[in-house]
PDB file of N, CA, C and O in Angstrom:
ATOM      1  N   MET A   1      57.337  69.793 -66.489  1.00  0.00           N
ATOM      2  CA  MET A   1      56.963  69.638 -67.885  1.00  0.00           C
ATOM      3  C   MET A   1      55.674  70.430 -68.109  1.00  0.00           C
ATOM      4  O   MET A   1      54.702  70.254 -67.374  1.00  0.00           O
ATOM      5  N   SER A   2      55.664  71.274 -69.088  1.00  0.00           N
ATOM      6  CA  SER A   2      54.471  72.079 -69.353  1.00  0.00           C
ATOM      7  C   SER A   2      53.483  71.294 -70.212  1.00  0.00           C
ATOM      8  O   SER A   2      53.817  70.260 -70.789  1.00  0.00           O
ATOM      9  N   ALA A   3      52.270  71.810 -70.279  1.00  0.00           N
ATOM     10  CA  ALA A   3      51.221  71.126 -71.041  1.00  0.00           C
ATOM     11  C   ALA A   3      51.531  71.089 -72.531  1.00  0.00           C
ATOM     12  O   ALA A   3      51.090  70.172 -73.225  1.00  0.00           O
ATOM     13  N   THR A   4      52.270  72.055 -73.032  1.00  0.00           N
ATOM     14  CA  THR A   4      52.565  72.084 -74.472  1.00  0.00           C
ATOM     15  C   THR A   4      53.628  71.076 -74.864  1.00  0.00           C
ATOM     16  O   THR A   4      53.683  70.665 -76.023  1.00  0.00           O
ATOM     17  N   THR A   5      54.470  70.670 -73.934  1.00  0.00           N
ATOM     18  CA  THR A   5      55.518  69.703 -74.259  1.00  0.00           C
ATOM     19  C   THR A   5      55.180  68.297 -73.803  1.00  0.00           C
ATOM     20  O   THR A   5      55.966  67.374 -74.016  1.00  0.00           O
ATOM     21  N   ALA A   6      54.020  68.116 -73.177  1.00  0.00           N
ATOM     22  CA  ALA A   6      53.627  66.787 -72.714  1.00  0.00           C
ATOM     23  C   ALA A   6      53.346  65.877 -73.905  1.00  0.00           C
ATOM     24  O   ALA A   6      52.948  66.336 -74.976  1.00  0.00           O
ATOM     25  N   ALA A   7      53.558  64.595 -73.701  1.00  0.00           N
ATOM     26  CA  ALA A   7      53.293  63.623 -74.757  1.00  0.00           C
ATOM     27  C   ALA A   7      51.791  63.537 -75.013  1.00  0.00           C
ATOM     28  O   ALA A   7      50.996  63.503 -74.074  1.00  0.00           O
ATOM     29  N   VAL A   8      51.416  63.503 -76.265  1.00  0.00           N
ATOM     30  CA  VAL A   8      50.016  63.409 -76.664  1.00  0.00           C
ATOM     31  C   VAL A   8      49.828  62.053 -77.326  1.00  0.00           C
ATOM     32  O   VAL A   8      50.633  61.664 -78.172  1.00  0.00           O
ATOM     33  N   PRO A   9      48.774  61.324 -76.952  1.00  0.00           N
ATOM     34  CA  PRO A   9      48.532  60.043 -77.632  1.00  0.00           C
ATOM     35  C   PRO A   9      48.415  60.256 -79.142  1.00  0.00           C
ATOM     36  O   PRO A   9      47.841  61.247 -79.594  1.00  0.00           O
ATOM     37  N   PHE A  10      48.960  59.322 -79.911  1.00  0.00           N
ATOM     38  CA  PHE A  10      48.999  59.506 -81.361  1.00  0.00           C
ATOM     39  C   PHE A  10      47.621  59.603 -81.973  1.00  0.00           C
ATOM     40  O   PHE A  10      47.453  60.300 -82.974  1.00  0.00           O
ATOM     41  N   TRP A  11      46.606  58.920 -81.401  1.00  0.00           N
ATOM     42  CA  TRP A  11      45.260  58.993 -81.958  1.00  0.00           C
ATOM     43  C   TRP A  11      44.685  60.388 -81.771  1.00  0.00           C
ATOM     44  O   TRP A  11      43.922  60.860 -82.613  1.00  0.00           O
ATOM     45  N   ARG A  12      45.041  61.054 -80.672  1.00  0.00           N
ATOM     46  CA  ARG A  12      44.568  62.421 -80.461  1.00  0.00           C
ATOM     47  C   ARG A  12      45.319  63.384 -81.371  1.00  0.00           C
ATOM     48  O   ARG A  12      44.734  64.332 -81.895  1.00  0.00           O
ATOM     49  N   ALA A  13      46.617  63.143 -81.561  1.00  0.00           N
ATOM     50  CA  ALA A  13      47.407  63.989 -82.455  1.00  0.00           C
ATOM     51  C   ALA A  13      46.910  63.869 -83.892  1.00  0.00           C
ATOM     52  O   ALA A  13      47.055  64.802 -84.682  1.00  0.00           O
ATOM     53  N   ALA A  14      46.321  62.715 -84.234  1.00  0.00           N
ATOM     54  CA  ALA A  14      45.782  62.511 -85.580  1.00  0.00           C
ATOM     55  C   ALA A  14      44.376  63.084 -85.717  1.00  0.00           C
ATOM     56  O   ALA A  14      43.776  62.995 -86.788  1.00  0.00           O
ATOM     57  N   GLY A  15      43.842  63.676 -84.640  1.00  0.00           N
ATOM     58  CA  GLY A  15      42.518  64.281 -84.692  1.00  0.00           C
ATOM     59  C   GLY A  15      41.388  63.290 -84.507  1.00  0.00           C
ATOM     60  O   GLY A  15      40.260  63.551 -84.926  1.00  0.00           O
ATOM     61  N   MET A  16      41.677  62.142 -83.877  1.00  0.00           N
ATOM     62  CA  MET A  16      40.669  61.108 -83.678  1.00  0.00           C
ATOM     63  C   MET A  16      40.235  61.090 -82.222  1.00  0.00           C
ATOM     64  O   MET A  16      40.933  61.604 -81.348  1.00  0.00           O
ATOM     65  N   THR A  17      39.081  60.495 -81.971  1.00  0.00           N
ATOM     66  CA  THR A  17      38.678  60.204 -80.605  1.00  0.00           C
ATOM     67  C   THR A  17      39.161  58.807 -80.259  1.00  0.00           C
ATOM     68  O   THR A  17      39.517  58.029 -81.144  1.00  0.00           O
ATOM     69  N   TYR A  18      39.172  58.491 -78.979  1.00  0.00           N
ATOM     70  CA  TYR A  18      39.593  57.154 -78.582  1.00  0.00           C
ATOM     71  C   TYR A  18      38.616  56.101 -79.085  1.00  0.00           C
ATOM     72  O   TYR A  18      39.026  54.999 -79.452  1.00  0.00           O
ATOM     73  N   ILE A  19      37.340  56.427 -79.106  1.00  0.00           N
ATOM     74  CA  ILE A  19      36.334  55.484 -79.608  1.00  0.00           C
ATOM     75  C   ILE A  19      36.583  55.184 -81.082  1.00  0.00           C
ATOM     76  O   ILE A  19      36.520  54.027 -81.497  1.00  0.00           O
ATOM     77  N   GLY A  20      36.866  56.217 -81.879  1.00  0.00           N
ATOM     78  CA  GLY A  20      37.177  56.006 -83.299  1.00  0.00           C
ATOM     79  C   GLY A  20      38.412  55.150 -83.484  1.00  0.00           C
ATOM     80  O   GLY A  20      38.439  54.248 -84.322  1.00  0.00           O
ATOM     81  N   TYR A  21      39.445  55.445 -82.685  1.00  0.00           N
ATOM     82  CA  TYR A  21      40.681  54.668 -82.742  1.00  0.00           C
ATOM     83  C   TYR A  21      40.423  53.209 -82.372  1.00  0.00           C
ATOM     84  O   TYR A  21      40.903  52.302 -83.051  1.00  0.00           O
ATOM     85  N   SER A  22      39.664  52.979 -81.292  1.00  0.00           N
ATOM     86  CA  SER A  22      39.412  51.605 -80.868  1.00  0.00           C
ATOM     87  C   SER A  22      38.528  50.858 -81.864  1.00  0.00           C
ATOM     88  O   SER A  22      38.669  49.644 -82.016  1.00  0.00           O
ATOM     89  N   ASN A  23      37.617  51.560 -82.548  1.00  0.00           N
ATOM     90  CA  ASN A  23      36.796  50.917 -83.586  1.00  0.00           C
ATOM     91  C   ASN A  23      37.655  50.466 -84.758  1.00  0.00           C
ATOM     92  O   ASN A  23      37.443  49.383 -85.302  1.00  0.00           O
ATOM     93  N   ILE A  24      38.615  51.280 -85.145  1.00  0.00           N
ATOM     94  CA  ILE A  24      39.514  50.898 -86.250  1.00  0.00           C
ATOM     95  C   ILE A  24      40.366  49.697 -85.843  1.00  0.00           C
ATOM     96  O   ILE A  24      40.541  48.763 -86.625  1.00  0.00           O
ATOM     97  N   CYS A  25      40.893  49.723 -84.623  1.00  0.00           N
ATOM     98  CA  CYS A  25      41.700  48.591 -84.145  1.00  0.00           C
ATOM     99  C   CYS A  25      40.887  47.307 -84.092  1.00  0.00           C
ATOM    100  O   CYS A  25      41.371  46.245 -84.483  1.00  0.00           O
ATOM    101  N   ALA A  26      39.652  47.401 -83.609  1.00  0.00           N
ATOM    102  CA  ALA A  26      38.799  46.218 -83.532  1.00  0.00           C
ATOM    103  C   ALA A  26      38.495  45.661 -84.914  1.00  0.00           C
ATOM    104  O   ALA A  26      38.481  44.446 -85.107  1.00  0.00           O
ATOM    105  N   ALA A  27      38.250  46.551 -85.882  1.00  0.00           N
ATOM    106  CA  ALA A  27      37.981  46.098 -87.248  1.00  0.00           C
ATOM    107  C   ALA A  27      39.205  45.409 -87.844  1.00  0.00           C
ATOM    108  O   ALA A  27      39.069  44.410 -88.551  1.00  0.00           O
ATOM    109  N   LEU A  28      40.383  45.925 -87.571  1.00  0.00           N
ATOM    110  CA  LEU A  28      41.599  45.292 -88.084  1.00  0.00           C
ATOM    111  C   LEU A  28      41.802  43.905 -87.475  1.00  0.00           C
ATOM    112  O   LEU A  28      42.198  42.971 -88.171  1.00  0.00           O
ATOM    113  N   VAL A  29      41.535  43.775 -86.194  1.00  0.00           N
ATOM    114  CA  VAL A  29      41.665  42.465 -85.545  1.00  0.00           C
ATOM    115  C   VAL A  29      40.653  41.488 -86.130  1.00  0.00           C
ATOM    116  O   VAL A  29      40.996  40.340 -86.411  1.00  0.00           O
ATOM    117  N   ARG A  30      39.400  41.930 -86.318  1.00  0.00           N
ATOM    118  CA  ARG A  30      38.381  41.048 -86.887  1.00  0.00           C
ATOM    119  C   ARG A  30      38.757  40.618 -88.299  1.00  0.00           C
ATOM    120  O   ARG A  30      38.486  39.481 -88.684  1.00  0.00           O
ATOM    121  N   ASN A  31      39.380  41.511 -89.087  1.00  0.00           N
ATOM    122  CA  ASN A  31      39.784  41.153 -90.449  1.00  0.00           C
ATOM    123  C   ASN A  31      40.922  40.137 -90.462  1.00  0.00           C
ATOM    124  O   ASN A  31      41.097  39.422 -91.450  1.00  0.00           O
ATOM    125  N   CYS A  32      41.696  40.062 -89.385  1.00  0.00           N
ATOM    126  CA  CYS A  32      42.816  39.122 -89.318  1.00  0.00           C
ATOM    127  C   CYS A  32      42.413  37.730 -88.846  1.00  0.00           C
ATOM    128  O   CYS A  32      43.204  36.792 -88.949  1.00  0.00           O
ATOM    129  N   LEU A  33      41.208  37.582 -88.335  1.00  0.00           N
ATOM    130  CA  LEU A  33      40.770  36.288 -87.814  1.00  0.00           C
ATOM    131  C   LEU A  33      40.507  35.290 -88.937  1.00  0.00           C
ATOM    132  O   LEU A  33      40.149  35.666 -90.053  1.00  0.00           O
ATOM    133  N   LYS A  34      40.691  34.024 -88.620  1.00  0.00           N
ATOM    134  CA  LYS A  34      40.368  32.949 -89.550  1.00  0.00           C
ATOM    135  C   LYS A  34      38.992  32.405 -89.208  1.00  0.00           C
ATOM    136  O   LYS A  34      38.499  32.598 -88.096  1.00  0.00           O
ATOM    137  N   GLU A  35      38.376  31.727 -90.163  1.00  0.00           N
ATOM    138  CA  GLU A  35      37.068  31.106 -89.918  1.00  0.00           C
ATOM    139  C   GLU A  35      37.239  29.973 -88.923  1.00  0.00           C
ATOM    140  O   GLU A  35      38.295  29.341 -88.948  1.00  0.00           O
ATOM    141  N   PRO A  36      36.325  29.673 -88.078  1.00  0.00           N
ATOM    142  CA  PRO A  36      34.984  30.207 -87.896  1.00  0.00           C
ATOM    143  C   PRO A  36      34.946  31.442 -86.989  1.00  0.00           C
ATOM    144  O   PRO A  36      33.879  32.014 -86.767  1.00  0.00           O
ATOM    145  N   PHE A  37      36.107  31.855 -86.465  1.00  0.00           N
ATOM    146  CA  PHE A  37      36.137  32.974 -85.529  1.00  0.00           C
ATOM    147  C   PHE A  37      35.752  34.297 -86.191  1.00  0.00           C
ATOM    148  O   PHE A  37      35.170  35.177 -85.557  1.00  0.00           O
ATOM    149  N   LYS A  38      36.087  34.422 -87.475  1.00  0.00           N
ATOM    150  CA  LYS A  38      35.770  35.662 -88.192  1.00  0.00           C
ATOM    151  C   LYS A  38      34.269  35.865 -88.303  1.00  0.00           C
ATOM    152  O   LYS A  38      33.781  36.972 -88.076  1.00  0.00           O
ATOM    153  N   SER A  39      33.529  34.821 -88.647  1.00  0.00           N
ATOM    154  CA  SER A  39      32.075  34.957 -88.770  1.00  0.00           C
ATOM    155  C   SER A  39      31.420  35.150 -87.403  1.00  0.00           C
ATOM    156  O   SER A  39      30.412  35.850 -87.299  1.00  0.00           O
ATOM    157  N   GLU A  40      31.976  34.542 -86.354  1.00  0.00           N
ATOM    158  CA  GLU A  40      31.447  34.753 -85.004  1.00  0.00           C
ATOM    159  C   GLU A  40      31.650  36.195 -84.560  1.00  0.00           C
ATOM    160  O   GLU A  40      30.757  36.790 -83.956  1.00  0.00           O
ATOM    161  N   ALA A  41      32.808  36.758 -84.852  1.00  0.00           N
ATOM    162  CA  ALA A  41      33.079  38.146 -84.491  1.00  0.00           C
ATOM    163  C   ALA A  41      32.197  39.100 -85.287  1.00  0.00           C
ATOM    164  O   ALA A  41      31.767  40.129 -84.765  1.00  0.00           O
ATOM    165  N   ALA A  42      31.928  38.769 -86.540  1.00  0.00           N
ATOM    166  CA  ALA A  42      31.065  39.615 -87.372  1.00  0.00           C
ATOM    167  C   ALA A  42      29.637  39.627 -86.843  1.00  0.00           C
ATOM    168  O   ALA A  42      28.943  40.638 -86.947  1.00  0.00           O
ATOM    169  N   SER A  43      29.199  38.508 -86.277  1.00  0.00           N
ATOM    170  CA  SER A  43      27.838  38.462 -85.741  1.00  0.00           C
ATOM    171  C   SER A  43      27.702  39.321 -84.489  1.00  0.00           C
ATOM    172  O   SER A  43      26.605  39.788 -84.185  1.00  0.00           O
ATOM    173  N   ARG A  44      28.784  39.537 -83.763  1.00  0.00           N
ATOM    174  CA  ARG A  44      28.750  40.378 -82.560  1.00  0.00           C
ATOM    175  C   ARG A  44      28.928  41.858 -82.892  1.00  0.00           C
ATOM    176  O   ARG A  44      28.911  42.698 -81.993  1.00  0.00           O
ATOM    177  N   GLU A  45      29.094  42.178 -84.144  1.00  0.00           N
ATOM    178  CA  GLU A  45      29.347  43.544 -84.572  1.00  0.00           C
ATOM    179  C   GLU A  45      28.077  44.395 -84.598  1.00  0.00           C
ATOM    180  O   GLU A  45      28.152  45.623 -84.641  1.00  0.00           O
ATOM    181  N   LYS A  46      26.919  43.748 -84.573  1.00  0.00           N
ATOM    182  CA  LYS A  46      25.648  44.472 -84.632  1.00  0.00           C
ATOM    183  C   LYS A  46      25.360  45.150 -83.303  1.00  0.00           C
ATOM    184  O   LYS A  46      25.693  44.637 -82.235  1.00  0.00           O
ATOM    185  N   VAL A  47      24.731  46.320 -83.397  1.00  0.00           N
ATOM    186  CA  VAL A  47      24.334  47.077 -82.213  1.00  0.00           C
ATOM    187  C   VAL A  47      22.832  47.273 -82.285  1.00  0.00           C
ATOM    188  O   VAL A  47      22.313  47.761 -83.289  1.00  0.00           O
ATOM    189  N   HIS A  48      22.127  46.891 -81.217  1.00  0.00           N
ATOM    190  CA  HIS A  48      20.676  47.031 -81.148  1.00  0.00           C
ATOM    191  C   HIS A  48      20.340  48.072 -80.084  1.00  0.00           C
ATOM    192  O   HIS A  48      20.857  48.013 -78.969  1.00  0.00           O
ATOM    193  N   PHE A  49      19.474  49.025 -80.427  1.00  0.00           N
ATOM    194  CA  PHE A  49      18.977  49.972 -79.443  1.00  0.00           C
ATOM    195  C   PHE A  49      17.651  50.530 -79.919  1.00  0.00           C
ATOM    196  O   PHE A  49      17.268  50.342 -81.073  1.00  0.00           O
ATOM    197  N   SER A  50      16.954  51.214 -79.033  1.00  0.00           N
ATOM    198  CA  SER A  50      15.666  51.791 -79.398  1.00  0.00           C
ATOM    199  C   SER A  50      15.680  53.292 -79.117  1.00  0.00           C
ATOM    200  O   SER A  50      16.368  53.768 -78.214  1.00  0.00           O
ATOM    201  N   ILE A  51      14.906  54.017 -79.908  1.00  0.00           N
ATOM    202  CA  ILE A  51      14.753  55.459 -79.765  1.00  0.00           C
ATOM    203  C   ILE A  51      13.277  55.727 -79.529  1.00  0.00           C
ATOM    204  O   ILE A  51      12.422  55.273 -80.289  1.00  0.00           O
ATOM    205  N   ALA A  52      12.987  56.465 -78.471  1.00  0.00           N
ATOM    206  CA  ALA A  52      11.596  56.783 -78.170  1.00  0.00           C
ATOM    207  C   ALA A  52      11.466  58.283 -77.943  1.00  0.00           C
ATOM    208  O   ALA A  52      12.286  58.886 -77.250  1.00  0.00           O
ATOM    209  N   LYS A  53      10.448  58.876 -78.521  1.00  0.00           N
ATOM    210  CA  LYS A  53      10.163  60.291 -78.304  1.00  0.00           C
ATOM    211  C   LYS A  53       9.193  60.426 -77.137  1.00  0.00           C
ATOM    212  O   LYS A  53       8.395  59.529 -76.864  1.00  0.00           O
ATOM    213  N   TRP A  54       9.276  61.549 -76.465  1.00  0.00           N
ATOM    214  CA  TRP A  54       8.394  61.848 -75.349  1.00  0.00           C
ATOM    215  C   TRP A  54       7.548  63.046 -75.712  1.00  0.00           C
ATOM    216  O   TRP A  54       8.064  64.039 -76.225  1.00  0.00           O
ATOM    217  N   ALA A  55       6.251  62.967 -75.453  1.00  0.00           N
ATOM    218  CA  ALA A  55       5.332  64.081 -75.704  1.00  0.00           C
ATOM    219  C   ALA A  55       4.363  64.179 -74.533  1.00  0.00           C
ATOM    220  O   ALA A  55       3.750  63.187 -74.141  1.00  0.00           O
ATOM    221  N   ASP A  56       4.233  65.349 -73.992  1.00  0.00           N
ATOM    222  CA  ASP A  56       3.328  65.596 -72.859  1.00  0.00           C
ATOM    223  C   ASP A  56       3.619  64.674 -71.682  1.00  0.00           C
ATOM    224  O   ASP A  56       2.698  64.219 -71.003  1.00  0.00           O
ATOM    225  N   GLY A  57       4.881  64.400 -71.442  1.00  0.00           N
ATOM    226  CA  GLY A  57       5.273  63.580 -70.307  1.00  0.00           C
ATOM    227  C   GLY A  57       5.050  62.092 -70.476  1.00  0.00           C
ATOM    228  O   GLY A  57       5.194  61.335 -69.516  1.00  0.00           O
ATOM    229  N   LYS A  58       4.698  61.650 -71.688  1.00  0.00           N
ATOM    230  CA  LYS A  58       4.467  60.229 -71.939  1.00  0.00           C
ATOM    231  C   LYS A  58       5.361  59.766 -73.087  1.00  0.00           C
ATOM    232  O   LYS A  58       5.599  60.484 -74.058  1.00  0.00           O
ATOM    233  N   GLN A  59       5.838  58.548 -72.932  1.00  0.00           N
ATOM    234  CA  GLN A  59       6.699  57.969 -73.958  1.00  0.00           C
ATOM    235  C   GLN A  59       5.860  57.434 -75.101  1.00  0.00           C
ATOM    236  O   GLN A  59       4.889  56.706 -74.889  1.00  0.00           O
ATOM    237  N   GLU A  60       6.248  57.807 -76.332  1.00  0.00           N
ATOM    238  CA  GLU A  60       5.589  57.256 -77.513  1.00  0.00           C
ATOM    239  C   GLU A  60       6.186  55.895 -77.826  1.00  0.00           C
ATOM    240  O   GLU A  60       7.150  55.472 -77.187  1.00  0.00           O
ATOM    241  N   LYS A  61       5.622  55.217 -78.796  1.00  0.00           N
ATOM    242  CA  LYS A  61       6.103  53.889 -79.168  1.00  0.00           C
ATOM    243  C   LYS A  61       7.564  53.981 -79.636  1.00  0.00           C
ATOM    244  O   LYS A  61       7.882  54.796 -80.502  1.00  0.00           O
ATOM    245  N   PRO A  62       8.453  53.152 -79.071  1.00  0.00           N
ATOM    246  CA  PRO A  62       9.868  53.225 -79.461  1.00  0.00           C
ATOM    247  C   PRO A  62      10.111  52.643 -80.851  1.00  0.00           C
ATOM    248  O   PRO A  62       9.414  51.729 -81.292  1.00  0.00           O
ATOM    249  N   ASN A  63      11.097  53.186 -81.517  1.00  0.00           N
ATOM    250  CA  ASN A  63      11.575  52.673 -82.803  1.00  0.00           C
ATOM    251  C   ASN A  63      12.843  51.886 -82.533  1.00  0.00           C
ATOM    252  O   ASN A  63      13.779  52.413 -81.933  1.00  0.00           O
ATOM    253  N   PHE A  64      12.890  50.636 -82.962  1.00  0.00           N
ATOM    254  CA  PHE A  64      14.058  49.806 -82.752  1.00  0.00           C
ATOM    255  C   PHE A  64      15.012  49.964 -83.931  1.00  0.00           C
ATOM    256  O   PHE A  64      14.602  49.979 -85.092  1.00  0.00           O
ATOM    257  N   VAL A  65      16.284  50.082 -83.603  1.00  0.00           N
ATOM    258  CA  VAL A  65      17.314  50.344 -84.608  1.00  0.00           C
ATOM    259  C   VAL A  65      18.391  49.270 -84.489  1.00  0.00           C
ATOM    260  O   VAL A  65      18.787  48.897 -83.385  1.00  0.00           O
ATOM    261  N   VAL A  66      18.854  48.783 -85.615  1.00  0.00           N
ATOM    262  CA  VAL A  66      19.978  47.859 -85.673  1.00  0.00           C
ATOM    263  C   VAL A  66      21.047  48.501 -86.526  1.00  0.00           C
ATOM    264  O   VAL A  66      20.797  48.890 -87.667  1.00  0.00           O
ATOM    265  N   ILE A  67      22.243  48.611 -85.968  1.00  0.00           N
ATOM    266  CA  ILE A  67      23.361  49.208 -86.694  1.00  0.00           C
ATOM    267  C   ILE A  67      24.429  48.145 -86.862  1.00  0.00           C
ATOM    268  O   ILE A  67      24.807  47.470 -85.904  1.00  0.00           O
ATOM    269  N   VAL A  68      24.905  48.003 -88.073  1.00  0.00           N
ATOM    270  CA  VAL A  68      26.024  47.109 -88.338  1.00  0.00           C
ATOM    271  C   VAL A  68      27.218  48.006 -88.594  1.00  0.00           C
ATOM    272  O   VAL A  68      27.288  48.694 -89.612  1.00  0.00           O
ATOM    273  N   ALA A  69      28.157  47.990 -87.659  1.00  0.00           N
ATOM    274  CA  ALA A  69      29.328  48.854 -87.765  1.00  0.00           C
ATOM    275  C   ALA A  69      30.266  48.311 -88.819  1.00  0.00           C
ATOM    276  O   ALA A  69      30.568  47.118 -88.847  1.00  0.00           O
ATOM    277  N   ALA A  70      30.720  49.187 -89.677  1.00  0.00           N
ATOM    278  CA  ALA A  70      31.670  48.798 -90.715  1.00  0.00           C
ATOM    279  C   ALA A  70      32.737  49.876 -90.823  1.00  0.00           C
ATOM    280  O   ALA A  70      32.429  51.059 -90.967  1.00  0.00           O
ATOM    281  N   VAL A  71      33.968  49.463 -90.754  1.00  0.00           N
ATOM    282  CA  VAL A  71      35.091  50.382 -90.889  1.00  0.00           C
ATOM    283  C   VAL A  71      35.877  49.954 -92.106  1.00  0.00           C
ATOM    284  O   VAL A  71      36.287  48.798 -92.212  1.00  0.00           O
ATOM    285  N   ARG A  72      36.090  50.880 -93.027  1.00  0.00           N
ATOM    286  CA  ARG A  72      36.830  50.565 -94.242  1.00  0.00           C
ATOM    287  C   ARG A  72      38.315  50.469 -93.953  1.00  0.00           C
ATOM    288  O   ARG A  72      38.862  51.276 -93.201  1.00  0.00           O
ATOM    289  N   THR A  73      38.962  49.492 -94.545  1.00  0.00           N
ATOM    290  CA  THR A  73      40.408  49.367 -94.460  1.00  0.00           C
ATOM    291  C   THR A  73      40.948  49.335 -95.879  1.00  0.00           C
ATOM    292  O   THR A  73      40.179  49.315 -96.840  1.00  0.00           O
ATOM    293  N   GLU A  74      42.259  49.331 -96.011  1.00  0.00           N
ATOM    294  CA  GLU A  74      42.871  49.325 -97.341  1.00  0.00           C
ATOM    295  C   GLU A  74      42.507  48.065 -98.119  1.00  0.00           C
ATOM    296  O   GLU A  74      42.421  48.103 -99.346  1.00  0.00           O
ATOM    297  N   SER A  75      42.293  46.953 -97.426  1.00  0.00           N
ATOM    298  CA  SER A  75      41.967  45.699 -98.116  1.00  0.00           C
ATOM    299  C   SER A  75      40.566  45.738 -98.712  1.00  0.00           C
ATOM    300  O   SER A  75      40.258  44.939 -99.596  1.00  0.00           O
ATOM    301  N   ASP A  76      39.689  46.670 -98.238  1.00  0.00           N
ATOM    302  CA  ASP A  76      38.331  46.793 -98.777  1.00  0.00           C
ATOM    303  C   ASP A  76      38.295  47.499-100.129  1.00  0.00           C
ATOM    304  O   ASP A  76      37.311  47.386-100.859  1.00  0.00           O
ATOM    305  N   GLU A  77      39.338  48.213-100.464  1.00  0.00           N
ATOM    306  CA  GLU A  77      39.323  49.019-101.702  1.00  0.00           C
ATOM    307  C   GLU A  77      39.658  48.219-102.925  1.00  0.00           C
ATOM    308  O   GLU A  77      39.683  48.761-104.030  1.00  0.00           O
TER     309      GLU A  77
END
């Protein structure tokens, strides 16, 4: 079987990355949950990380960032 006839995952054929595909799937699952599980899953959706610049070999004060991931679905429109 040549590389051109090999099966391609549908998310790649759609021009998506696996991370993008898995984020959409996770959002759909979270939207299907009933309370109280839905609110618990929403609380775990936040991502915390810090960004620090380096100057002259020393780390400057880090900036803390909180990201709340949101993926739009048809039900959001």
